[in-house]
C-alpha positions in Angstrom: -2.1 -18.5 1.5 -4.7 -17.0 -0.5 -5.8 -17.9 -4.0 -6.2 -15.8 -7.3 -7.8 -16.7 -10.5 -5.8 -15.1 -13.0 -7.2 -14.7 -16.7 -5.5 -12.9 -19.4 -6.1 -11.7 -22.8 -3.1 -10.8 -24.8 -2.7 -8.2 -26.8 -1.0 -8.4 -30.6 2.6 -8.0 -29.4 1.6 -10.8 -26.1 0.7 -13.6 -28.5 3.5 -12.8 -30.7 6.0 -13.2 -27.9 4.4 -16.5 -27.0 4.7 -17.5 -30.7 8.3 -16.7 -30.8 9.5 -17.5 -26.8 7.1 -20.5 -26.4 4.4 -21.2 -24.4 7.1 -23.2 -21.2 9.0 -20.1 -21.9 6.3 -17.9 -20.9 5.1 -20.0 -18.0 8.3 -19.6 -16.2 8.0 -16.0 -16.9 4.7 -16.2 -14.8 5.7 -18.4 -12.4 9.1 -16.1 -11.9 6.8 -13.7 -11.3 4.4 -15.3 -9.1 7.6 -15.6 -6.9 9.2 -12.4 -6.9 6.1 -11.2 -4.9 6.5 -14.4 -2.2 3.9 -16.5 -4.0 3.7 -19.9 -6.5 1.7 -20.9 -9.5 -0.5 -23.4 -8.9 -2.5 -24.2 -12.1 -1.8 -22.5 -15.6 -3.5 -22.5 -18.9 -4.2 -21.3 -22.1 -7.4 -21.6 -23.6 -9.9 -20.4 -26.9 -12.4 -17.5 -26.2 -12.4 -14.2 -24.3 -9.5 -15.6 -22.1 -6.0 -16.5 -23.7 -4.2 -17.5 -20.0 -5.8 -18.5 -17.1 -3.9 -18.9 -14.1 -4.6 -19.6 -10.1 -2.4 -18.7 -8.0 -1.0 -19.1 -4.4 0.4 -15.2 -3.3 0.5 -14.2 0.2 -1.8 -10.9 -0.2 -4.1 -9.0 -2.4 -1.8 -6.4 -2.3 0.9 -9.0 -4.0 -1.5 -10.4 -6.4 -2.4 -6.3 -7.3 1.3 -6.2 -8.2 1.4 -9.0 -10.2 -1.2 -8.0 -11.8 -1.1 -4.3 -12.7 2.7 -5.3 -13.7 1.7 -7.5 -16.5 -1.3 -5.3 -18.0 1.1 -2.3 -17.4 3.8 -4.2 -20.2 1.1 -3.8 -22.8 1.5 -7.7 -23.0 -2.0 -8.0 -22.6 -5.2 -7.2 -20.2 -5.5 -9.2 -16.8 -8.5 -9.6 -14.5 -8.5 -10.8 -10.4 -10.4 -12.6 -9.1 -9.9 -13.5 -5.3 -10.9 -16.7 -4.4 -12.3 -17.7 -0.9 -12.4 -21.4 0.7 -15.6 -23.0 1.9 -14.2 -22.2 5.3 -13.8 -18.2 4.5 -17.5 -18.5 3.5 -18.8 -20.1 6.5 -16.9 -17.0 8.3 -18.7 -14.9 6.4 -21.7 -16.2 6.9 -21.2 -15.7 10.7 -20.8 -12.0 10.3 -24.0 -10.1 11.5 -24.4 -7.7 8.8 -27.1 -4.8 8.9 -28.5 -4.0 4.7 -32.2 -2.5 3.7 -32.3 -3.1 -0.1 -33.1 -1.0 -2.5 -36.7 0.0 -2.3 -37.6 -1.6 1.0 
């Protein structure tokens, strides 16, 4: 199953919810979210800086990842950025695909 990196930045209401409910409660909520689209949370962390919450999840498809991320963003609790993670085998597979490309100005 594909893996995804989710980076979230809480809104004011979102961080107030974390402070009210606790981090363990929010981790359960995102674990339930991943399970609802057929996946699971592999690891999750809260962070300082641009991102307040970082999670790696295993999900069945890009559509499942998009469904999860858009529901969180639509809630207004925060904004989510999603990155598709690739394995070494997937990169090696990509290396073997013939591509025709002309760089600008070439």
